[in-house]
C-alpha positions as CSV (number, residue, x, y, z in Angstrom):
1,M,48.8,-28.2,18.8
2,L,47.8,-27.1,15.3
3,K,50.3,-25.6,12.9
4,T,49.9,-22.1,11.5
5,G,49.2,-23.6,8.0
6,T,46.5,-25.9,9.3
7,V,44.7,-23.0,11.2
8,A,44.8,-20.9,8.1
9,K,43.2,-23.7,6.0
10,I,40.5,-24.2,8.6
11,L,39.7,-20.5,8.6
12,I,39.6,-20.4,4.9
13,I,37.2,-23.4,4.8
14,L,35.0,-21.9,7.5
15,S,34.9,-18.5,5.7
16,T,34.0,-20.2,2.5
17,L,31.2,-22.2,4.2
18,L,29.8,-19.1,5.8
19,L,29.9,-17.2,2.6
20,L,28.1,-20.0,0.7
21,A,25.5,-20.2,3.5
22,G,24.6,-16.6,2.8
23,C,24.1,-17.2,-0.9
24,G,20.8,-19.0,-0.7
25,E,17.6,-17.7,-2.4
26,S,16.7,-14.2,-1.6
27,T,13.2,-13.1,-0.7
28,T,13.7,-10.2,-3.1
29,N,14.2,-12.6,-6.1
30,P,11.3,-12.0,-8.6
31,D,10.9,-15.8,-8.9
32,N,10.6,-16.0,-5.1
33,P,8.4,-13.1,-3.9
34,P,8.2,-12.1,-0.2
35,A,5.9,-14.3,1.9
36,A,2.4,-13.0,2.3
37,G,1.7,-10.9,5.3
38,K,-1.4,-10.0,7.3
39,Y,-3.0,-8.0,4.5
40,A,-2.3,-10.4,1.6
41,E,-5.9,-11.8,1.6
42,V,-7.4,-8.3,1.8
43,A,-5.1,-7.0,-1.0
44,K,-5.9,-10.0,-3.2
45,C,-9.7,-9.5,-2.6
46,L,-9.5,-5.8,-3.4
47,T,-7.8,-6.7,-6.7
48,A,-10.3,-9.5,-7.4
49,K,-13.2,-7.1,-6.9
50,G,-11.6,-4.6,-9.4
51,A,-10.3,-2.0,-6.9
52,I,-7.4,0.1,-8.3
53,M,-5.2,2.5,-6.4
54,Y,-4.1,5.5,-8.5
55,G,-1.1,7.4,-7.3
56,A,2.3,9.1,-7.9
57,Y,5.7,7.9,-6.9
58,W,6.4,11.2,-5.1
59,C,3.1,11.4,-3.2
60,P,3.7,10.9,0.5
61,H,0.1,9.7,1.1
62,C,0.6,7.1,-1.6
63,Q,3.8,6.0,0.1
64,N,1.9,5.8,3.4
65,M,-0.8,3.6,1.8
66,K,1.9,1.3,0.3
67,A,3.6,1.1,3.7
68,A,0.3,0.2,5.4
69,F,0.0,-2.9,3.2
70,G,3.7,-3.6,3.5
71,D,4.9,-6.4,1.2
72,D,1.3,-7.2,0.5
73,F,1.0,-4.2,-1.7
74,Q,2.4,-6.4,-4.4
75,F,-1.2,-7.9,-4.6
76,I,-2.8,-4.4,-5.2
77,K,-3.6,-3.3,-8.6
78,Y,-1.7,0.0,-8.8
79,Q,-1.6,2.6,-11.6
80,E,1.2,5.1,-11.5
81,C,-0.1,8.4,-12.8
82,D,3.1,10.5,-13.1
83,P,4.8,9.9,-16.5
84,A,8.2,10.2,-14.7
85,G,7.3,7.3,-12.4
86,P,7.6,3.6,-13.3
87,N,5.0,2.7,-15.9
88,G,3.4,6.1,-15.4
89,N,0.5,7.0,-17.6
90,M,-1.3,10.3,-16.9
91,K,-3.9,9.7,-19.6
92,V,-5.2,6.5,-17.9
93,C,-5.5,8.5,-14.7
94,L,-7.3,11.4,-16.3
95,D,-9.6,9.1,-18.2
96,A,-10.5,7.5,-14.8
97,G,-11.4,10.9,-13.4
98,I,-8.5,11.0,-11.0
99,S,-7.9,14.5,-9.5
100,S,-5.8,13.7,-6.4
101,Y,-3.5,11.0,-5.0
102,P,-4.0,8.5,-3.8
103,T,-7.4,7.7,-5.2
104,W,-9.0,4.3,-4.9
105,S,-11.5,3.3,-7.6
106,F,-14.2,0.7,-6.8
107,P,-16.3,-0.6,-9.8
108,G,-19.8,0.6,-9.6
109,Q,-19.1,2.8,-6.6
110,G,-16.9,5.5,-7.9
111,N,-13.7,6.9,-6.5
112,L,-12.5,7.5,-2.9
113,A,-9.7,10.1,-2.7
114,G,-7.2,10.2,0.1
115,E,-5.3,8.0,2.5
116,E,-7.8,5.7,4.1
117,P,-7.6,2.9,6.7
118,I,-7.4,-0.6,5.1
119,F,-10.5,-1.7,7.0
120,L,-12.5,0.9,5.2
121,L,-11.1,-0.1,1.8
122,A,-12.1,-3.8,2.6
123,K,-15.6,-2.7,3.6
124,L,-16.1,-0.8,0.4
125,A,-15.1,-3.8,-1.7
126,N,-17.0,-6.3,0.5
127,C,-13.7,-7.9,1.6
128,E,-14.1,-7.3,5.3
129,D,-14.1,-11.1,5.9
130,K,-10.5,-11.1,4.8
131,L,-9.3,-8.6,7.5
132,P,-7.1,-9.7,10.3
133,A,-9.0,-9.8,13.7
134,E,-7.6,-6.5,15.0
135,D,-8.8,-4.7,11.8
136,K,-12.2,-6.4,12.1
137,Q,-12.4,-5.0,15.6
138,K,-11.5,-1.5,14.3
139,L,-14.2,-1.7,11.6
140,A,-16.8,-2.9,14.2
141,D,-15.8,0.0,16.5
142,A,-16.0,2.5,13.6
143,E,-19.4,1.2,12.6
144,K,-20.6,1.4,16.2
145,Q,-19.5,5.1,16.4
146,L,-21.2,5.8,13.1
147,D,-24.5,4.2,14.3
148,Q,-24.3,6.1,17.6
149,A,-23.7,9.4,15.8
150,S,-26.5,8.8,13.3
151,G,-28.9,7.4,15.9
152,N,-29.3,4.1,14.0
153,S,-28.9,0.7,15.5
154,A,-27.7,-1.0,12.3
155,S,-25.9,0.9,9.5
156,T,-24.9,-0.5,6.2
157,E,-22.8,2.6,5.3
158,P,-19.1,2.3,5.4
159,A,-17.5,3.5,8.5
160,K,-15.4,6.7,8.6
161,T,-13.3,7.3,11.7
162,E,-11.7,10.5,12.7
163,P,-8.4,11.0,11.0
164,A,-5.2,11.6,12.9
165,P,-4.0,15.1,12.0
166,G,-2.1,15.1,8.8
167,T,-2.7,11.5,7.9
168,I,-6.0,9.8,7.1
169,G,-8.1,11.3,4.4
170,Q,-5.2,13.3,3.0
171,A,-4.6,13.4,-0.8
172,E,-2.2,15.2,-3.1
173,P,-3.7,17.1,-6.0
174,V,-2.9,15.9,-9.5
175,G,-0.1,17.8,-11.2
176,R,2.0,18.5,-8.2
177,T,5.6,17.4,-8.4
178,P,8.4,17.5,-5.8
179,V,11.1,20.2,-5.7
180,A,14.6,19.9,-4.2
181,S,13.5,21.1,-0.8
182,G,10.9,18.3,-0.5
183,E,8.1,20.8,-0.8
184,Q,5.7,20.5,-3.7
185,T,4.8,23.1,-6.2
186,A,1.8,23.2,-8.5
187,Q,2.5,22.2,-12.1
188,P,0.2,22.4,-15.1
189,V,-1.5,19.0,-15.9
190,T,-1.1,18.0,-19.5
191,P,-2.6,14.7,-20.7
């Protein structure tokens, strides 16, 4: 039978080992970023093609876009427009013609305002080959619907699906800031 002192020593050693086992490298360490997920290649491609997402930290549609990419949003070129947000620069956004959030800018193609499906963003930037299989299918289905609606058999226009109420295609106007109740109130925009 073990003595009380021996049991206490064993418990201390086991506790120390368990504590040390939990002290390995964290995935939130900036030197060890989270592993790439299913949209990493799309996000990297969007950035490589010059796409930029403009938004504001308080914008719910911007948060939805970030959440759609998950950890892979780290690969998106993002410009915070609200000066109160991290690295916020309203002048950069106004100079880019941003009038609502989120707005995606595609070089040579202009801006697309609102919360959009990732497969549409990929199509606009010619990154659809980087989409996961299920998103490629969503894109194909949307293109088929567009072709049927327009009477064409082969369309090169980007697909636009019907948005779910209160989600897709939604954007927040520039100059709106949150108030305590969570509602937003119009504020004057000053560069």
